[in-house]
N, C-alpha and C positions, 0 to 999 in steps of 0.2 A: 400304128404300135404307139402306146401311151409312155410316156417317161416317168420314172419314179418322181415325186414331188420334190426333193431335193434338187433336183438336175432341172426340173421344170421351172422351179424359182430361180436358178441360177441362169438358165437360158434367157428367160423374160428380164430379169434385169439387165444382163449385159446387151439384150438387143434394145431395152429403153435408154439406157445409160449415154448411146451414141458415141462417135469418135472422141478420142481424147488427145491431145497436143502436149507434148513435152514441151516446157519452158527451156530456153538455152540457158546454160548457167554463163554467169558473169566471168570473165577471164580472171577475176582472183579467187574464184570458187573451184575452178578445177583440179582435181587431184594432180599431183606431180609424184615422181617416183624418183627415189635417190636410194641408191643400191650402195651396201657397206659401207656408209658414213653417218652413223647415229648421231654424232655430236653435230653435223650440219643440218641432219633431217630435224632433230629436236630444236635449232636454234631457228630454223625457218619456220615451223610450226608456230612456234611462240612469237615470231614477228609478224606473222599472218594472223595470230589469234585462232587458229585451226587445232582441231586434236590431230593427234601423230597415231597413226595407224602402222602398226610392226606385223608384217606377215613372215611367219618362219616355218618351215618344214624341214623335214627329214627323210631320207631315204628308206629307212627302215621300217 
């Protein structure tokens, strides 16, 4: 069975890439979760110099 060209190229690229090791993030770079306290989350993000990510959802 012959693979379509894009799939063959992808397979060859993955085969040649070899295993990839993820580097461990330093303790200061790990994400922290603060629920229901925007002021505290904002202050901590500013003090650490990292962006603040706000995750919101609704059941509708």
